[in-house]
N, C-alpha and C positions, 0 to 999 in steps of 0.2 A: 430664542428664549427656551430655557429648560422646561421639560414637562413637569407638571405639578404633582403627578403621581405615577407610579410604575405602571398602573393599569392604562393610563392615558398614553404612556410611551409605547406600550405593547400594541395598542390600537393604532397609533400613528405608524409604527413599523409595519404592521399588517397591511395598512392602507397603501404604504409605499410599495410593498411587494406586489399587491394586486394591480397597482397603477403603473407597473414597469412598462416602459414604452416598447412598441413592436420593433423599433429600430435597434434599441439596446439588446433586445432578445435575439435579433438577427445577427448582430455583431458578435455576441457571445457564442452563438451557434457556429458561425463561420470560424471563429478563433478555435473553438473546441474541435472542429473537424480538421483544421490545419495542424493542431498541436502534435498529434501522433506522427504526421509526416515530417514535421520539423525535427522531432526526436529521432526519427528514422535516419534523417540526414546526419545526425550526430552519432549514429551507431547505437541507438537505444532500441533493442528488439523485444524486450520483455513484455509480459502482459500488462505491466504498469504503464506502457506507452499509450494505452487508450483509457486508463483508469480514471483520469480526470475528465475525458471527453464525454463519455456516456452520461454521467450524472449532470454535467453542465448543459448538455444538449436537451436532456429530458426535463430536468427541473427548472432551468432558466429559460431555455429556448422554447420549449413546448408548453410548459405549465406556467411560466412567468413567475416562478418563486425565487426567493433570494438565497443567500448563503446559509441561512439558518436551516433550510431544508436539507442541506448536505452535511449537517453536523458542525459547521463552522460557526460556533456560538461563543460568546464571551462568558457564558454561564460557568461559574466555578473554574475560571481560567487558571488562576494560580494553583489551586488544588490539583487541577488536571495536569499541569506541567510537572509538578513535583511527583505526582502519582505515575505519570508516564515515564519519567526518568528512572525512578526507583524500581518500578516493575520491569522496565526494559533491562536494566542491569541484572536484576535477579533472574529473569527468564533466560537472558543470554548465557550467563554462567551456569545456571542449572541445566539448560539444554545442551550447552557445550560439553559439560562434564558427563552428561548422560551419553552423548555421542562418543565421548572418549572411552567410557566404560564399555560401550558396545563395539568398540574398535572401528568406529566410523568417522575418523578424523584423519587429517594429514594427507588428503588426496592431492595429487600433483595436478594443479590447474594447467601447468605448462604442457602436460601430456595431451591436453585437449586441443592444442594449437594445430590448425590446419585440418581438423576433423571433417569440416564441411558437412556436419550433420543437419544444419538448419535448412529448411526448404526455401525455395524461391518465393518471393512475395512481390506481386504486381510486376512480374518480369525481372525483378532485381535479384541477383544471386547474393545471398546473405552469408557471410563468413563469420564464424565465431571469433576469429582473430580481431575483427573490427568492432565487436560489441562493446559498448562503453563499460558495462560492469566488469567484463573480462579484462579490459585495458586497465581499469582502476585497481583491480585485484592484483594484477601483475606489475603495477607501476613501481612497486617498492615500498619501503617503510618510512620514507621521509615525512616530515611534518606536512608539507604541501600535499603530497599524495594521499596521506591519511585523511586530511581535512576534506579533500575533494571527494573521497569515497564516503566519508561520513555525511557530507551534504547530499550526495547522490542517494544514500540509504534513507536519510530522514525525509527528503522532499519527494523523490520519485517513488521509492518503495514504500516508506512509512505512510506519508500523507496521501499519496496517490492511491495506493491499494486500500487503505482504510476508508477513504471517501467512497470508493467503489463498492467494497465488500460489506462494510458495516453500515455506513450511512445511506447507502443506496439499495443494494441487494437485500441485506438483512431487514432494513426498514420496510421494503416492499413485501417480503415474505411474512413479516410479523403482522401484516394486515389480514392475513388469512390464517396463520397458525399462532398458537401461544408463544410466549417469549422463549422458553427453553428449546422447543423444536426448531424455531426459526434461527436461534443462535447456532445450534448444531448442524442444521442443514446447510446454512451459509458456510460454516467452518469446513464441512465435508467438501463442498464445491470448491472452496478456497484451497484446500489441501490437494485436490485432484489437479488443479491448474499447474501444480509444480511437478508435473510428470517428467520434466526435463532432467530430474535427478537421475533417471534411468540411463542417461548418457554416460555417467561416470561411476555408477555403483552397480552392484549385482541386483537382480530382482528382489531378493530377500531384504537387502539393505534399503532398496528403494521403497518398499512397503513400509518399513520402519520409519524412514524419513518422512513419508507422507503422513503417517500416523502422528508423529511428533508435531508436524506443521499444522495438522488439523486441531490438535490439542491447543496449540498456541492461538490458532484462529478463534477457537471457542472462548479462550480467556479474554481475547480482545473484544469479542462480541459481548460478553457479560460486562466488561469494563465500559464499553460504549453505552450499554443499557443503564448502567448504574450512574454514570456521570452525565449522560445525556448530551455529550458533545464528542467531537472526533479527536481533540487534541491529545488526550491521554493515550488512547490506543495507537494513534499515529506516531507519537514519540516513542512509545514502548516498542512498537513494530520496527521503527527505523533503527533503534539502538540494537535490538536483537539481530536484525539483518546485518548490520555493520560488524558486530563482534563475532557472531557465529560463523558467517561466511569467510571473513578475513582471518580470524585467529583460531578457528577450530576445524572447519570443514576442509579448507585448502591449506597446503603447506607452502 
């Protein structure tokens, strides 16, 4: 039977979250631990390989909270989807043309092949040639390849990183600091994690890259605070990653 009032619905949802069974929490935690290793088997080595895991282990496994605590809300869903798509397209082309003006586009991703720059992980030798993002970027421009990379960008990069950085890290920091410092501190940490750009650019270009990434992270942080769900920043982030990396940064 439907709830008679929105207040009663909220109370019932809160009660369901608090009564989440220990078995369910354990299953979610085990799945979250296994997820990065499954991705590793498919050649996903980026920081986003663990971005789903940490929030789910902490919020669901340890605290027993539901999807709402990770920004996965239905609040303003249609508005968030439209906002995410429009801001993603705007930021992608704005950032892409900014990189073009700075002369920081058209890098040859094929030249990175066989570099062996990535360290060993748990005794496994990781080659850039086998990394999924690299394979998708070099797979060609056919419809199938483009759709695969778009899905990779929206789900793993966009949704995964936004759940971790905005709905988890930023939310934790905001409990101690006011909104603006928490947004910018999170964005700075988010920018720093992209240090891998120094593998294919000069130090000066790398600093500029990280600066632009930090600015984008701050924009998504404010977007998350404004709409109070993760869908808009996740869509925006995924679209930006797809367009900028495939059509501007690499040739």
